[in-house]
C-alpha angles and dihedrals in degrees: 000000000000088000089057091051091051091050094048092045088053091051092048090050089053091051090046091049091051090049091052093043088237127151124288125158121225088237092057090044091054091049092051091047090054091049090049091050091052091046092051090050091053091048092051090052091055090047091051090050090050091050092048094048091046091050090048091049091049090050092049091049090051091048091048090051091048093050092046089053090049091050091051090048092049091047088053091050091048091051091048092049091046088055090048090050090052090048092047092049090050091051090045092052090050089049091051089053089047090050092048090050092049092049090048091053091047091052090048092048091046090053091051092048093045090049090051091048091050091052092049091047094050095046092044112162090350088069091054090046090053088051089049095047092042091054121099092216143347094277091051090051092053090047092053093047090049090051091053090050092049092050090054093047091048091051091049093048092047091050091051091049092050091050090051090051090049089052090052091050089048090053090048090051091051092049092049092049090051090048091050091048090050092050092047090051092048091049090051091051091049091048089053089049090049091051092050091049091050090052091050090049091052090050092050091047088055091048090049092052091051090050090050089054091050092047090048090053090052089046088057089053090048091050090052089050090050090049090049090049089052091052091047091050088050089052089050090054093047094049110113109255137161091218119106128199107290090223131211134095118303119237126224106274092222109058111217093012118086105145110123111212097180122024131211115280142048114342145154105273109240093219106031095035093222129114111263137161110268102215097196142005129280115226119199112234135143122259111274095025111139122259116207135195108269090214141355114290149112126284108240098172132027114164145069116315115185116264090359089069114201108007140189120197120190125193112214095181129251092068093298115134128172124204128202114194143186091030120170092214138004118227102186133047132227112280094033117131111224135189130223110281095018114138110250103163146349128253116258145139105252121147121017100347139133098209147339113312142115120257104205125191136183117200123192115197089338096310125116112244132181106272095204098082089048094056098035105028 
């Protein structure tokens, strides 16, 4: 990291020397350019790692959410099946009582029928003779014999019906037992699925914690880069120069777009989900919208800069520097003098960013200051 600072300081000194029309050999310039190229390559590697870890974390969060939804769904199914098992068992118990009642009635009816058959068997023809003698006439005798026959047939028919009903109840009982067994088996399968999902969730939680640690380590590197950038900006401001602050009110760097989505100050970082100092303001604008110089000045940096992505830095004299980050493309090069309102870049989402916008900073003597008073005051 110290090597990066040394390289950037060297680059800044080159830019400062050019601005002051001081001496700088072509050999030194080539050396500084090579150091800058190496520095930019290292910064891009860190940015790629940040992007990959952030993408992995997003994927894990999505998978955790999906598994949690699945667990809730399975729990709902288990509760539903448990209710159905209770209902089925209640119906089965009622059916068992119904079956026991039917069998009791069959036994009772069989006893009555058997008793009647035994009486008829013992009386034999005597019974018929008694019927005959007890009859008033022949027609009365036939009527009584017919009645006996009908009673027997009724008893037999009733017994058959009761046996049929018992068979139906038995079939119902069998079907309910099979249904209960099926529900119990399904509940067991769902419980196993729930257990597996819980294990997967625990594994993903562990993975997420590891990712958070890795992201935190990269955040520390990013913080060091930001601190280095702050020191470099301070060095820029302290470089001896004949240029004074150009003066005047700054204009919004995104013509037609003035909505601030994230103000200056401490905030929850939209990517890392930790509280960090927001060193500028975020201005909502579509990708490709033009970014203009907030004030007259000289471009002192135009290239990739770590988590900032593609960056333009403009020196306005008097220790005032503006920074335009996350650009999709850079229109001007370092060393170019620009005027207020001149297009210097296009809005984008390079570096550590969640979407197209402009991150705009104002630095005064190397210190971050709230840009709002500068563009509205």
